Structure formats: structure tokens, C-alpha cells
PyMOL CGO cylinders between C-alpha atoms (Angstrom):
from pymol import cmd
from pymol.cgo import CYLINDER

trace = [
    CYLINDER, -13.02, 11.84, 0.54, -13.16, 11.96, -3.64, 0.3, 1, 1, 1, 1, 1, 1,
    CYLINDER, -13.16, 11.96, -3.64, -16.70, 12.59, -4.44, 0.3, 1, 1, 1, 1, 1, 1,
    CYLINDER, -16.70, 12.59, -4.44, -16.21, 13.98, -7.84, 0.3, 1, 1, 1, 1, 1, 1,
    CYLINDER, -16.21, 13.98, -7.84, -14.62, 11.22, -9.63, 0.3, 1, 1, 1, 1, 1, 1,
    CYLINDER, -14.62, 11.22, -9.63, -13.99, 12.99, -12.26, 0.3, 1, 1, 1, 1, 1, 1,
    CYLINDER, -13.99, 12.99, -12.26, -10.62, 13.64, -12.46, 0.3, 1, 1, 1, 1, 1, 1,
    CYLINDER, -10.62, 13.64, -12.46, -9.83, 14.06, -16.22, 0.3, 1, 1, 1, 1, 1, 1,
    CYLINDER, -9.83, 14.06, -16.22, -10.39, 17.31, -18.17, 0.3, 1, 1, 1, 1, 1, 1,
    CYLINDER, -10.39, 17.31, -18.17, -13.09, 16.00, -20.29, 0.3, 1, 1, 1, 1, 1, 1,
    CYLINDER, -13.09, 16.00, -20.29, -16.34, 17.73, -22.03, 0.3, 1, 1, 1, 1, 1, 1,
    CYLINDER, -16.34, 17.73, -22.03, -19.98, 15.84, -22.55, 0.3, 1, 1, 1, 1, 1, 1,
    CYLINDER, -19.98, 15.84, -22.55, -19.96, 14.41, -26.45, 0.3, 1, 1, 1, 1, 1, 1,
    CYLINDER, -19.96, 14.41, -26.45, -22.64, 12.30, -27.73, 0.3, 1, 1, 1, 1, 1, 1,
    CYLINDER, -22.64, 12.30, -27.73, -21.89, 8.48, -27.70, 0.3, 1, 1, 1, 1, 1, 1,
    CYLINDER, -21.89, 8.48, -27.70, -19.62, 8.35, -25.11, 0.3, 1, 1, 1, 1, 1, 1,
    CYLINDER, -19.62, 8.35, -25.11, -19.82, 6.64, -21.19, 0.3, 1, 1, 1, 1, 1, 1,
    CYLINDER, -19.82, 6.64, -21.19, -20.46, 9.28, -18.43, 0.3, 1, 1, 1, 1, 1, 1,
    CYLINDER, -20.46, 9.28, -18.43, -17.49, 9.77, -16.58, 0.3, 1, 1, 1, 1, 1, 1,
    CYLINDER, -17.49, 9.77, -16.58, -18.27, 7.93, -12.97, 0.3, 1, 1, 1, 1, 1, 1,
    CYLINDER, -18.27, 7.93, -12.97, -19.68, 9.97, -10.38, 0.3, 1, 1, 1, 1, 1, 1,
    CYLINDER, -19.68, 9.97, -10.38, -19.57, 8.76, -6.98, 0.3, 1, 1, 1, 1, 1, 1,
    CYLINDER, -19.57, 8.76, -6.98, -21.56, 10.30, -4.09, 0.3, 1, 1, 1, 1, 1, 1,
    CYLINDER, -21.56, 10.30, -4.09, -24.48, 9.40, -1.63, 0.3, 1, 1, 1, 1, 1, 1,
    CYLINDER, -24.48, 9.40, -1.63, -28.34, 8.84, -2.59, 0.3, 1, 1, 1, 1, 1, 1,
    CYLINDER, -28.34, 8.84, -2.59, -30.39, 10.78, -0.03, 0.3, 1, 1, 1, 1, 1, 1,
    CYLINDER, -30.39, 10.78, -0.03, -30.54, 7.23, 1.33, 0.3, 1, 1, 1, 1, 1, 1,
    CYLINDER, -30.54, 7.23, 1.33, -26.90, 7.32, 3.23, 0.3, 1, 1, 1, 1, 1, 1,
    CYLINDER, -26.90, 7.32, 3.23, -26.51, 4.21, 0.24, 0.3, 1, 1, 1, 1, 1, 1,
    CYLINDER, -26.51, 4.21, 0.24, -22.95, 4.89, -2.16, 0.3, 1, 1, 1, 1, 1, 1,
    CYLINDER, -22.95, 4.89, -2.16, -23.91, 5.98, -5.27, 0.3, 1, 1, 1, 1, 1, 1,
    CYLINDER, -23.91, 5.98, -5.27, -22.02, 5.22, -8.68, 0.3, 1, 1, 1, 1, 1, 1,
    CYLINDER, -22.02, 5.22, -8.68, -23.11, 6.62, -11.57, 0.3, 1, 1, 1, 1, 1, 1,
    CYLINDER, -23.11, 6.62, -11.57, -23.65, 5.45, -14.26, 0.3, 1, 1, 1, 1, 1, 1,
    CYLINDER, -23.65, 5.45, -14.26, -23.44, 1.60, -13.38, 0.3, 1, 1, 1, 1, 1, 1,
    CYLINDER, -23.44, 1.60, -13.38, -25.92, 2.19, -10.40, 0.3, 1, 1, 1, 1, 1, 1,
    CYLINDER, -25.92, 2.19, -10.40, -28.36, 2.58, -13.69, 0.3, 1, 1, 1, 1, 1, 1,
    CYLINDER, -28.36, 2.58, -13.69, -26.84, -0.09, -16.36, 0.3, 1, 1, 1, 1, 1, 1,
    CYLINDER, -26.84, -0.09, -16.36, -29.14, -1.66, -18.17, 0.3, 1, 1, 1, 1, 1, 1,
    CYLINDER, -29.14, -1.66, -18.17, -32.16, 1.83, -18.18, 0.3, 1, 1, 1, 1, 1, 1,
    CYLINDER, -32.16, 1.83, -18.18, -32.85, 4.77, -19.35, 0.3, 1, 1, 1, 1, 1, 1,
    CYLINDER, -32.85, 4.77, -19.35, -31.54, 7.56, -17.19, 0.3, 1, 1, 1, 1, 1, 1,
    CYLINDER, -31.54, 7.56, -17.19, -32.26, 11.49, -16.48, 0.3, 1, 1, 1, 1, 1, 1,
    CYLINDER, -32.26, 11.49, -16.48, -29.18, 12.81, -14.70, 0.3, 1, 1, 1, 1, 1, 1,
    CYLINDER, -29.18, 12.81, -14.70, -30.47, 16.76, -13.93, 0.3, 1, 1, 1, 1, 1, 1,
    CYLINDER, -30.47, 16.76, -13.93, -28.01, 18.54, -12.10, 0.3, 1, 1, 1, 1, 1, 1,
    CYLINDER, -28.01, 18.54, -12.10, -28.36, 21.81, -10.64, 0.3, 1, 1, 1, 1, 1, 1,
    CYLINDER, -28.36, 21.81, -10.64, -25.27, 23.74, -8.94, 0.3, 1, 1, 1, 1, 1, 1,
    CYLINDER, -25.27, 23.74, -8.94, -27.35, 26.43, -6.75, 0.3, 1, 1, 1, 1, 1, 1,
    CYLINDER, -27.35, 26.43, -6.75, -30.09, 26.63, -4.24, 0.3, 1, 1, 1, 1, 1, 1,
    CYLINDER, -30.09, 26.63, -4.24, -32.76, 28.29, -7.08, 0.3, 1, 1, 1, 1, 1, 1,
    CYLINDER, -32.76, 28.29, -7.08, -31.55, 25.80, -10.02, 0.3, 1, 1, 1, 1, 1, 1,
    CYLINDER, -31.55, 25.80, -10.02, -33.52, 23.27, -7.65, 0.3, 1, 1, 1, 1, 1, 1,
    CYLINDER, -33.52, 23.27, -7.65, -36.82, 24.48, -9.78, 0.3, 1, 1, 1, 1, 1, 1,
    CYLINDER, -36.82, 24.48, -9.78, -35.72, 24.00, -13.06, 0.3, 1, 1, 1, 1, 1, 1,
    CYLINDER, -35.72, 24.00, -13.06, -33.90, 20.54, -12.31, 0.3, 1, 1, 1, 1, 1, 1,
    CYLINDER, -33.90, 20.54, -12.31, -38.07, 20.02, -10.70, 0.3, 1, 1, 1, 1, 1, 1,
    CYLINDER, -38.07, 20.02, -10.70, -39.89, 20.92, -13.13, 0.3, 1, 1, 1, 1, 1, 1,
    CYLINDER, -39.89, 20.92, -13.13, -37.94, 18.73, -15.55, 0.3, 1, 1, 1, 1, 1, 1,
    CYLINDER, -37.94, 18.73, -15.55, -37.65, 16.10, -13.18, 0.3, 1, 1, 1, 1, 1, 1,
    CYLINDER, -37.65, 16.10, -13.18, -41.31, 16.02, -11.94, 0.3, 1, 1, 1, 1, 1, 1,
    CYLINDER, -41.31, 16.02, -11.94, -43.00, 15.76, -15.06, 0.3, 1, 1, 1, 1, 1, 1,
    CYLINDER, -43.00, 15.76, -15.06, -40.14, 12.76, -16.56, 0.3, 1, 1, 1, 1, 1, 1,
    CYLINDER, -40.14, 12.76, -16.56, -41.15, 10.77, -12.66, 0.3, 1, 1, 1, 1, 1, 1,
    CYLINDER, -41.15, 10.77, -12.66, -45.17, 10.63, -13.39, 0.3, 1, 1, 1, 1, 1, 1,
    CYLINDER, -45.17, 10.63, -13.39, -44.25, 10.23, -17.67, 0.3, 1, 1, 1, 1, 1, 1,
    CYLINDER, -44.25, 10.23, -17.67, -42.69, 7.31, -16.88, 0.3, 1, 1, 1, 1, 1, 1,
    CYLINDER, -42.69, 7.31, -16.88, -43.16, 6.15, -13.56, 0.3, 1, 1, 1, 1, 1, 1,
    CYLINDER, -43.16, 6.15, -13.56, -44.51, 2.48, -14.31, 0.3, 1, 1, 1, 1, 1, 1,
    CYLINDER, -44.51, 2.48, -14.31, -42.02, 2.14, -16.60, 0.3, 1, 1, 1, 1, 1, 1,
    CYLINDER, -42.02, 2.14, -16.60, -39.21, -0.32, -15.64, 0.3, 1, 1, 1, 1, 1, 1,
    CYLINDER, -39.21, -0.32, -15.64, -36.49, 0.75, -17.90, 0.3, 1, 1, 1, 1, 1, 1,
    CYLINDER, -36.49, 0.75, -17.90, -36.86, 3.64, -17.01, 0.3, 1, 1, 1, 1, 1, 1,
    CYLINDER, -36.86, 3.64, -17.01, -34.84, 6.37, -13.81, 0.3, 1, 1, 1, 1, 1, 1,
    CYLINDER, -34.84, 6.37, -13.81, -34.17, 9.18, -13.04, 0.3, 1, 1, 1, 1, 1, 1,
    CYLINDER, -34.17, 9.18, -13.04, -31.05, 11.18, -10.65, 0.3, 1, 1, 1, 1, 1, 1,
    CYLINDER, -31.05, 11.18, -10.65, -31.69, 14.71, -9.61, 0.3, 1, 1, 1, 1, 1, 1,
    CYLINDER, -31.69, 14.71, -9.61, -28.06, 15.90, -8.41, 0.3, 1, 1, 1, 1, 1, 1,
    CYLINDER, -28.06, 15.90, -8.41, -27.22, 18.80, -6.47, 0.3, 1, 1, 1, 1, 1, 1,
    CYLINDER, -27.22, 18.80, -6.47, -23.64, 20.16, -6.25, 0.3, 1, 1, 1, 1, 1, 1,
    CYLINDER, -23.64, 20.16, -6.25, -23.17, 21.81, -2.99, 0.3, 1, 1, 1, 1, 1, 1,
    CYLINDER, -23.17, 21.81, -2.99, -19.61, 23.38, -3.39, 0.3, 1, 1, 1, 1, 1, 1,
    CYLINDER, -19.61, 23.38, -3.39, -17.73, 26.54, -1.16, 0.3, 1, 1, 1, 1, 1, 1,
    CYLINDER, -17.73, 26.54, -1.16, -19.38, 27.36, 2.51, 0.3, 1, 1, 1, 1, 1, 1,
    CYLINDER, -19.38, 27.36, 2.51, -22.15, 25.94, 1.78, 0.3, 1, 1, 1, 1, 1, 1,
    CYLINDER, -22.15, 25.94, 1.78, -20.79, 21.97, 1.86, 0.3, 1, 1, 1, 1, 1, 1,
    CYLINDER, -20.79, 21.97, 1.86, -20.19, 22.47, 5.67, 0.3, 1, 1, 1, 1, 1, 1,
    CYLINDER, -20.19, 22.47, 5.67, -23.73, 23.10, 6.31, 0.3, 1, 1, 1, 1, 1, 1,
    CYLINDER, -23.73, 23.10, 6.31, -23.89, 19.37, 5.32, 0.3, 1, 1, 1, 1, 1, 1,
    CYLINDER, -23.89, 19.37, 5.32, -26.35, 17.81, 7.61, 0.3, 1, 1, 1, 1, 1, 1,
    CYLINDER, -26.35, 17.81, 7.61, -29.03, 20.68, 7.52, 0.3, 1, 1, 1, 1, 1, 1,
    CYLINDER, -29.03, 20.68, 7.52, -28.77, 20.23, 4.20, 0.3, 1, 1, 1, 1, 1, 1,
    CYLINDER, -28.77, 20.23, 4.20, -29.16, 16.70, 3.62, 0.3, 1, 1, 1, 1, 1, 1,
    CYLINDER, -29.16, 16.70, 3.62, -31.59, 16.61, 6.46, 0.3, 1, 1, 1, 1, 1, 1,
    CYLINDER, -31.59, 16.61, 6.46, -33.78, 19.70, 4.59, 0.3, 1, 1, 1, 1, 1, 1,
    CYLINDER, -33.78, 19.70, 4.59, -33.56, 17.69, 1.44, 0.3, 1, 1, 1, 1, 1, 1,
    CYLINDER, -33.56, 17.69, 1.44, -34.77, 14.52, 3.37, 0.3, 1, 1, 1, 1, 1, 1,
    CYLINDER, -34.77, 14.52, 3.37, -38.04, 15.96, 5.10, 0.3, 1, 1, 1, 1, 1, 1,
    CYLINDER, -38.04, 15.96, 5.10, -38.70, 17.44, 1.72, 0.3, 1, 1, 1, 1, 1, 1,
    CYLINDER, -38.70, 17.44, 1.72, -38.27, 14.51, -0.50, 0.3, 1, 1, 1, 1, 1, 1,
    CYLINDER, -38.27, 14.51, -0.50, -41.17, 11.31, 0.16, 0.3, 1, 1, 1, 1, 1, 1,
    CYLINDER, -41.17, 11.31, 0.16, -38.47, 8.29, 1.34, 0.3, 1, 1, 1, 1, 1, 1,
    CYLINDER, -38.47, 8.29, 1.34, -39.82, 6.50, -1.97, 0.3, 1, 1, 1, 1, 1, 1,
    CYLINDER, -39.82, 6.50, -1.97, -37.46, 9.14, -4.18, 0.3, 1, 1, 1, 1, 1, 1,
    CYLINDER, -37.46, 9.14, -4.18, -34.83, 9.05, -1.64, 0.3, 1, 1, 1, 1, 1, 1,
    CYLINDER, -34.83, 9.05, -1.64, -32.77, 6.62, -4.23, 0.3, 1, 1, 1, 1, 1, 1,
    CYLINDER, -32.77, 6.62, -4.23, -33.19, 9.17, -7.17, 0.3, 1, 1, 1, 1, 1, 1,
    CYLINDER, -33.19, 9.17, -7.17, -31.33, 12.18, -5.55, 0.3, 1, 1, 1, 1, 1, 1,
    CYLINDER, -31.33, 12.18, -5.55, -27.80, 11.98, -5.23, 0.3, 1, 1, 1, 1, 1, 1,
    CYLINDER, -27.80, 11.98, -5.23, -25.75, 15.11, -3.41, 0.3, 1, 1, 1, 1, 1, 1,
    CYLINDER, -25.75, 15.11, -3.41, -21.82, 15.75, -4.15, 0.3, 1, 1, 1, 1, 1, 1,
    CYLINDER, -21.82, 15.75, -4.15, -20.16, 17.85, -1.92, 0.3, 1, 1, 1, 1, 1, 1,
    CYLINDER, -20.16, 17.85, -1.92, -17.02, 19.06, -3.07, 0.3, 1, 1, 1, 1, 1, 1,
    CYLINDER, -17.02, 19.06, -3.07, -14.92, 20.82, -5.67, 0.3, 1, 1, 1, 1, 1, 1,
    CYLINDER, -14.92, 20.82, -5.67, -17.98, 21.23, -8.87, 0.3, 1, 1, 1, 1, 1, 1,
    CYLINDER, -17.98, 21.23, -8.87, -15.28, 22.95, -11.23, 0.3, 1, 1, 1, 1, 1, 1,
    CYLINDER, -15.28, 22.95, -11.23, -14.99, 18.77, -13.33, 0.3, 1, 1, 1, 1, 1, 1,
    CYLINDER, -14.99, 18.77, -13.33, -18.68, 18.56, -13.56, 0.3, 1, 1, 1, 1, 1, 1,
    CYLINDER, -18.68, 18.56, -13.56, -19.02, 22.24, -14.51, 0.3, 1, 1, 1, 1, 1, 1,
    CYLINDER, -19.02, 22.24, -14.51, -16.97, 22.25, -17.09, 0.3, 1, 1, 1, 1, 1, 1,
    CYLINDER, -16.97, 22.25, -17.09, -17.56, 18.29, -18.44, 0.3, 1, 1, 1, 1, 1, 1,
    CYLINDER, -17.56, 18.29, -18.44, -21.50, 20.02, -18.91, 0.3, 1, 1, 1, 1, 1, 1,
    CYLINDER, -21.50, 20.02, -18.91, -20.65, 23.17, -20.22, 0.3, 1, 1, 1, 1, 1, 1,
    CYLINDER, -20.65, 23.17, -20.22, -21.59, 24.99, -17.54, 0.3, 1, 1, 1, 1, 1, 1,
    CYLINDER, -21.59, 24.99, -17.54, -22.80, 28.57, -18.31, 0.3, 1, 1, 1, 1, 1, 1,
    CYLINDER, -22.80, 28.57, -18.31, -25.64, 29.49, -15.25, 0.3, 1, 1, 1, 1, 1, 1,
    CYLINDER, -25.64, 29.49, -15.25, -26.06, 28.66, -12.21, 0.3, 1, 1, 1, 1, 1, 1,
    CYLINDER, -26.06, 28.66, -12.21, -30.20, 28.35, -12.03, 0.3, 1, 1, 1, 1, 1, 1,
    CYLINDER, -30.20, 28.35, -12.03, -29.88, 26.26, -14.57, 0.3, 1, 1, 1, 1, 1, 1,
    CYLINDER, -29.88, 26.26, -14.57, -30.48, 22.45, -14.63, 0.3, 1, 1, 1, 1, 1, 1,
    CYLINDER, -30.48, 22.45, -14.63, -27.77, 20.62, -16.86, 0.3, 1, 1, 1, 1, 1, 1,
    CYLINDER, -27.77, 20.62, -16.86, -29.45, 17.38, -18.09, 0.3, 1, 1, 1, 1, 1, 1,
    CYLINDER, -29.45, 17.38, -18.09, -27.95, 14.44, -19.66, 0.3, 1, 1, 1, 1, 1, 1,
    CYLINDER, -27.95, 14.44, -19.66, -30.15, 11.40, -20.76, 0.3, 1, 1, 1, 1, 1, 1,
    CYLINDER, -30.15, 11.40, -20.76, -27.92, 8.53, -20.85, 0.3, 1, 1, 1, 1, 1, 1,
    CYLINDER, -27.92, 8.53, -20.85, -29.08, 4.49, -22.58, 0.3, 1, 1, 1, 1, 1, 1,
    CYLINDER, -29.08, 4.49, -22.58, -28.92, 1.72, -21.35, 0.3, 1, 1, 1, 1, 1, 1,
    CYLINDER, -28.92, 1.72, -21.35, -25.19, 0.68, -21.49, 0.3, 1, 1, 1, 1, 1, 1,
    CYLINDER, -25.19, 0.68, -21.49, -24.49, 4.16, -19.95, 0.3, 1, 1, 1, 1, 1, 1,
    CYLINDER, -24.49, 4.16, -19.95, -23.59, 6.73, -22.44, 0.3, 1, 1, 1, 1, 1, 1,
    CYLINDER, -23.59, 6.73, -22.44, -24.71, 9.69, -23.16, 0.3, 1, 1, 1, 1, 1, 1,
    CYLINDER, -24.71, 9.69, -23.16, -27.50, 10.30, -25.32, 0.3, 1, 1, 1, 1, 1, 1,
    CYLINDER, -27.50, 10.30, -25.32, -29.35, 13.96, -25.15, 0.3, 1, 1, 1, 1, 1, 1,
    CYLINDER, -29.35, 13.96, -25.15, -28.21, 16.40, -23.07, 0.3, 1, 1, 1, 1, 1, 1,
    CYLINDER, -28.21, 16.40, -23.07, -29.74, 20.16, -22.74, 0.3, 1, 1, 1, 1, 1, 1,
    CYLINDER, -29.74, 20.16, -22.74, -29.04, 23.16, -19.68, 0.3, 1, 1, 1, 1, 1, 1,
    CYLINDER, -29.04, 23.16, -19.68, -31.73, 25.71, -18.84, 0.3, 1, 1, 1, 1, 1, 1,
    CYLINDER, -31.73, 25.71, -18.84, -34.79, 26.57, -17.92, 0.3, 1, 1, 1, 1, 1, 1,
    CYLINDER, -34.79, 26.57, -17.92, -37.86, 24.33, -18.32, 0.3, 1, 1, 1, 1, 1, 1,
    CYLINDER, -37.86, 24.33, -18.32, -38.41, 24.15, -21.75, 0.3, 1, 1, 1, 1, 1, 1,
    CYLINDER, -38.41, 24.15, -21.75, -42.20, 22.28, -23.53, 0.3, 1, 1, 1, 1, 1, 1,
    CYLINDER, -42.20, 22.28, -23.53, -39.93, 22.54, -26.95, 0.3, 1, 1, 1, 1, 1, 1,
    CYLINDER, -39.93, 22.54, -26.95, -36.64, 20.87, -24.82, 0.3, 1, 1, 1, 1, 1, 1,
    CYLINDER, -36.64, 20.87, -24.82, -38.71, 18.42, -22.71, 0.3, 1, 1, 1, 1, 1, 1,
    CYLINDER, -38.71, 18.42, -22.71, -40.90, 17.23, -25.56, 0.3, 1, 1, 1, 1, 1, 1,
    CYLINDER, -40.90, 17.23, -25.56, -37.28, 16.14, -27.49, 0.3, 1, 1, 1, 1, 1, 1,
    CYLINDER, -37.28, 16.14, -27.49, -36.09, 14.40, -23.88, 0.3, 1, 1, 1, 1, 1, 1,
    CYLINDER, -36.09, 14.40, -23.88, -39.30, 12.48, -24.05, 0.3, 1, 1, 1, 1, 1, 1,
    CYLINDER, -39.30, 12.48, -24.05, -38.66, 11.41, -27.92, 0.3, 1, 1, 1, 1, 1, 1,
    CYLINDER, -38.66, 11.41, -27.92, -34.80, 10.76, -27.26, 0.3, 1, 1, 1, 1, 1, 1,
    CYLINDER, -34.80, 10.76, -27.26, -36.11, 8.56, -24.15, 0.3, 1, 1, 1, 1, 1, 1,
    CYLINDER, -36.11, 8.56, -24.15, -38.74, 6.31, -26.60, 0.3, 1, 1, 1, 1, 1, 1,
    CYLINDER, -38.74, 6.31, -26.60, -35.95, 5.72, -28.82, 0.3, 1, 1, 1, 1, 1, 1,
    CYLINDER, -35.95, 5.72, -28.82, -34.06, 4.30, -26.26, 0.3, 1, 1, 1, 1, 1, 1,
    CYLINDER, -34.06, 4.30, -26.26, -36.87, 2.38, -24.97, 0.3, 1, 1, 1, 1, 1, 1,
    CYLINDER, -36.87, 2.38, -24.97, -37.53, 1.02, -28.69, 0.3, 1, 1, 1, 1, 1, 1,
    CYLINDER, -37.53, 1.02, -28.69, -34.72, -0.82, -28.42, 0.3, 1, 1, 1, 1, 1, 1,
]
cmd.load_cgo(trace, "trace")
């Protein structure tokens, strides 16, 4: 099982396609990005620690509220679980299912395995930060950010998403 389909050393580059990400949605269905969000602007919010969920949720919850009625926009929270924590997969998934409204189970993609390639790709610096990537309708990176919630960064995200919707 290779849940992280990022096999070559890559770094995030604007206007380049996102490397293929394969894992499972919280619903249990197979997930493949960027294919699953083709035709939509998509916010990917990666987290690499339990505490990073706060930064991830601060961005994704506001983004979801802003665009929930816009069918051309979607978002995914992507917790990356590696190391010994992987042994608790059933408990982790069960807890996330209980804590996530059922209608959002297809907005959570949990990656189990070696998170190293994604850390490298996203420019990982701090475990508790959110690592955000905005994809255009073809799956190319159009905006990115890493850190805690920041109002200025959120406004940049909204502006970048708005530009994608203009085209």
C-alpha cells in the first residue's frame, strides 16, 4: 500500500500540476487528487500534527462557509499521519468520522504513511502549521501558504479563488 503517490522529489511550484495524491476519503471511498476536483477551484489544507488541525480548520471552515453555495469551488482537509500514530488508524478514522459532519466526509482525505515527500513538496517548517494549496480547475497550483490562521493570508486566498472563478 502506497498512500502517498509522490514518488519523485518535487517542490511546490506555481502554475505546475499538483503531484498525484492517492488516499481515502473519510467516507472510505478512494481519493485521487487532483483528478477528483477537476473542473473546480480546490483548497487543499494539509496538517502534519494533531495541533495543526486548529490552523487547518480555521482556514477550511471559513473557506467552506464563504463558498459552500458555489459549485465551482471545493476544499479538502488532508491530515498526514505517519510514524507510530499509523497504528491507531481505526481509532483515528473513527474519531474523525464522529467529529466531522457526514456531509463533509468527502472533504477529508487522510494520508497514512511516510509524509516526508509531502513535507518536502510543501516546504515544511513547523509541525503545527497549516500548509495550504489552491488548485485551479485543471489541478495546477495557483496559491500557497504555510502558517497559522492569518487574516491577510485568508484575504489573499479569497482573492486568488475569485480570480479563478472569473475564468
